[in-house]
N, C-alpha and C positions, 0 to 999 in steps of 0.2 A: 420440428425445426432440426435441420441436419447439424450434426457435430462433426468437424474435421479436426484431425490431429496430425502432428508431425514433429520434427526437430529441426532446429536451426543451429548452425555452427557459429560459435563466438569467434571473435577476431583473433584469439590465440591459435585458431585452427584445430583445437583438441576438445574443447568443452561443447557438449551437446546440450541444447536448451529445449526442453519439451514444450509444446504449445498445443492449445486447443483453440478452435474458432467456431462460434455459434452465431447464426443469424446472418442477414445480409444488409447492406447499406453502407454508409461511410463507416470506416474501421475506427474502433477504440480499443487502445491497449490498456490493460489493467495491471497494475504492479502491487503485489500483495506485501504485507508487512513481515516482521521478525519471524523467521523459522517456518512459515506457513507456505504451502504449495499454491498454485493457481486455483486449485480446487476450492480454496477458502472463500472465493467470490461467488459461492453457489446461491446466496440470496440475491445478489446484484445482476448476475448474468441474465436470468430470465427477464427482468425489467428492461435492461438496456437493449436486449437482442430484438425487441419488438420493431425497432427502427434502425438498429446499428449492427454492424458486424463486430461482435465482442470477441477480442482475443485475450486469453490468459496465458500465462507461462510460469513454469517452475524455475525459480533462480538456481544458479549453479550450485550443485551439491544438495539441492532440495527436491524431494519427490522423485520424479522420473527424469530429472536432468542430471548430468554427469560432469564431474570436474576432477582433475587430477590434483588440484590445489585449493585450498579454501582461504588462504591469507590474501584477501582482496579488499578493495575500497568501494565506497559508494559510487565514486566515478566509474570504476570499472564495471559495477553492476548496471550503471547507466548505458555504458557502452554494449553489454550484453543486451539491454532492452532494445537498443538500436539494431542489434544483430538479428533479434527476432523479427523485426520489421523488414530487414533485409531478406531473411529467409522466406518470408511470405510475399516478397515482391512489392512491398508497399513504400511509397515515398513518404507518406505522411499519415498521421493518425491522431485523433484525439487521445489524450493521455490522462488517466486517472490513477493515482497512487495513494495509499493509505499507509500511515504510520512510517515505518522504515521505507515502504514503497513510495511515500510521498517525498522523502529525501532523494530517492533515486529519480523520481519524476522531475524534481527540481534540476538535477544535474543533467537529465536528459534534455531538458528545455534549454539549458545554458551551453551544454557541449555539442548538441545537435539540434539547433533551433529551427532548421528547415524541416525537421521530421515531425514537429509537433504543431497540430491544428488548433487545439485548445488544451487547457491544463485545469484539472481538478486536484487539489491538494487537501487530503483528508487526514485530521488527527495527527499532524506532523509539526516539524519545527525547522527553523532556517539554521539551527546549529550556532556555534560560536559563543563567546561569553555573554552575549545579550539573550540567549535563549532561557525561558523560564524552566526551571528544574523541578523534577517531582519532589514530593515531601520525602522525609527520612524513611517512613514505613515503606514506601514503593522501592526505594533504593535498597533497603534491607532485604525486602522480598527478592529482588533480582540477585542480590549477593548470595542468598541461600538456595536458589532455585536450581542451581547446578547439582545439588545434592538430593534433589527429588527425582522420583520416576515420573514419566510423562503424564500419567493420569492424575497423580498427587498434584503435580505442578498446574495442570489444568483447572482443577477445582480450586486450588489454593489462590489462583489468580483472579478468581471471580470478583472480589471486592475492589480490585484495581482496574479490571477490564470493563465493568458495567456500573452505570449510575444507580443511584438508590431506588428509583422507581422500577427499573427493570429487575433488580434484585428481590424486589418485593412481588411484582406482578408478572414478571416475564421468565419464571424458573424453567418452564418448559422450553422456551426458546434458548435459554443458556444451555440447557441439557442437550438440545439438538446441536448447538455450536460445538460443544465438547465431544459428543458422539462423532461428529464429522472429523474433528481434529484428531481423535485417537485412531481413526480409520487411515490416517495418512502420517505416520510417525516420521519425525525428522531427524536428520544427522545432528548429534550434539556438536560435532566438529564444525559443521556448517553453521550451526546456531551461533556458537561462540565467535566465529569469523564475522558474521553478520552484526553481532553485538558490538565488536571492536570497530567495524566499519562505521556504524552509527555514531560511535563515540568521537570519531574524527571528522564527521560531516559539519561543514561550514559553507553555506551559501549566502549568508547575510549580506555581505558587501556586494554580491553580484546579482542579487535578485532585481534590483531596478533595470537590469538588462533584459529581463523577461518581457517580451512585447506581443505575447499572444493572449487572447481572452482567458482569464483565469477566474476559477471559483474556489474560494477556501471554506472548507466545511470542518466544524469542530464542535464537540459536545462540551457543554458548559461544565459538566462534572467529570470531565477527563482528568484521572489522577496520574496516568502514566505520562502523557505529554500535556501539561496544563493548558487550559484554554487561552491564556495569555499569548501563547505561541501563534494561535490563529490570527490574532490581532496584529501581532508582529509581522508575520508574512504578508497579510492583506495590506498592511501600511507600506510595505516595501516593493510590491509589484505595481506598476501603474495600472489603474483602472480595475484592480481586482475586486471582485464581489465576495462579501463575507457572509456566510450562513452559520449562525451559532444555534445549535440544537439545545433548548433550554433543559430538557430532561434526560440528556444522553451523557454517557460516558465515553470511553475510548472506543469501544466496538459499536459505534452508532448505527451501522447498517442493520444490526439485530434489534436496536432498541427503537430507532426511528425509520422504518423501512421505507416510508413514503419519500425520504430524501432522494432515493434512487430515481424516482419520477422527476423530481426537481432537477437532477443532474442530467437525466436524458433531455429535458426541455433545454437546459443550458447549452448543451452540445448541439442541439438541433439549431439553435439560434446562431450557432458558429459556422454552419455549413455554407 
């Protein structure tokens, strides 16, 4: 299956956004979470690309994308996602965002509703005071993470990123994830800017304006973004489908890979 690559120019005229495209068919834009490049979708791309044209990209300042400044917002990141579609000459695409990428996807659907054919929101939250917050241990981990090197932080995050079953039975898959992550080190400056953008995210009051087919996916054991947030989002978006993964944590594509088939089926039903 052919891989195509390129760069799109963001609306500021200076930021270069690296993208990759795999497969043929209706396009789907994948938006990755905090600090990770588009390459972190490596488990999902082969599944979706059987019937879809799968587009991944590196957020500004991450991976092979370039940015002169990193003090940006989730809204600006949504505009960057729209710029990727512009650069590829695509008027519309299915959109799938996970974690911070799910926050960006919410804003993309609200700011550029004509660009979104369907929406999948994974392991994310709507923001604002009604969002369910992680427990104190998780918050303490993120507070000390800045003092760790990348490999130490990757392994220290395992109890927060994965559910109990995966920690016991999926050690090899966790190791694969971390190996891939370490092959693509991220900018600490961009990471902190993304973390700040996530803290300001708030789409709660606007989510009822989303009128495209929507699927919400969340792991029951997600400690970073508690599962109550999945219920909140699904309750705010008219007609949204909610899929709770009973044995999964935050990084559910590693723990419950069959969900990618379900997401592909959902998108096919929206064509």
